C-alpha angles and dihedrals in degrees: 000000000000090000092050094049090047092054091045092052091046092050089048093049091050088050094048089050095061096096090056097047108018127090120245096264090053091050096048091049087048094054091049095045091048093051093048091047088053089051092050089050089050089053090046093062093062104019099035101041104029096028096233105143100218123188095179104083091100090067091059088046089053095045088051086048093051095037090057094041094051094045092053103038102033102030102031096232120154118253098263092052090044090050088050089053094051094047093047088047090055093045092051092048088051094053094046093047096038100071096061102035100042087063087068120081141205117345094358090062092043091051094049094048089046091064095047097086096050093048092048090049092055089049093050094046091061096050117100091204087058096050094251111239091336094073130210133283116216125205112283119243124169098204101120087169090065090054092044095050093042091051092047091049089051092052092049090048091048090046092050089050091052091047090052089049093049090055101040141083085247091059088046089056093048090052090048089056092049093052097043121342095191092052090047090051087049095057090050105269112148096226100180095051091048093049091049090051092052092047092050090052091046091049091047093056093042090051096053091048092054092050093051091048093048092056091044099055090032093211130075137172134176097264092053099040095049099040111159089203091073089064087055093051092046091054096043094048093048093045091046092048098038128282118233092024131110100234103022099091090048093051095046092046095054096044095046092042091054096047090044092052091052093047092044088055093053110026114005090194089056090058093059092042089051093059089051089052092049091053089052095048096043094050094046105038107011109035090152092045135234092309088068097045099081098052093039094050091050091052099043109014114210088342086078091081096046090048090056092051092050091045090054094041094235 
């Protein structure tokens, strides 16, 4: 245990030191990877632990983006106050939205959440305070170290929340919902309340990520703030790393972000095809993600992959 904590602290210190010894390209890649990893962790809380396949986290990201931008550009608030406004707006939206949609299950829940980003983008594009389709321009700052360390702090906080969930009664309740929601309700689990809490935590993390990203890129518009492809990336990275695990989404996000960056620099089409291939491989051979690969391979060897195929009736 001591060795594990020591290795973890050393890795965290190394990552935190990137702004001081890394070049500009590495720092910018790090900011993007850290934000995406935080988003993957936010999806993991609801999708990984409770099994509710949400495609609506991008709407919380977008609300956090616009909440921060409006607070800074229209109300003249400093970044940290603006970031708080964006995070609270995302949290409140999740609480108001959660009661009706969390009573849906399976494909019905997925379909409803899928349309949230497009709906909110249409609403924002007609608001004067949000700049309509023209978007908003935030104050310019060149402190990449600020954005890097803020993104790292968010990821650490998100991972700590996931670690708490994994070792708490709250997390046990979410897992019970994932395995059999009706049976969980029968034994006294307040499924709606637990799902709403999970959605609220997920929205809070996504909203903060959106606010940090907005100030980093300095310009936002409805199309970029409510980008549905963000939901796809969250799901893929979490599933690839290991849904319902503490470090799986982080591992998946960093590995796939690095590969995607390399492919995007060479052949942009290949980057898109790569994510499609990851979905296929993850579903067929690694339904529990990379975090399950080590233990499964030790137990079954190469039969681990064929067992997954038979288990999923592929």
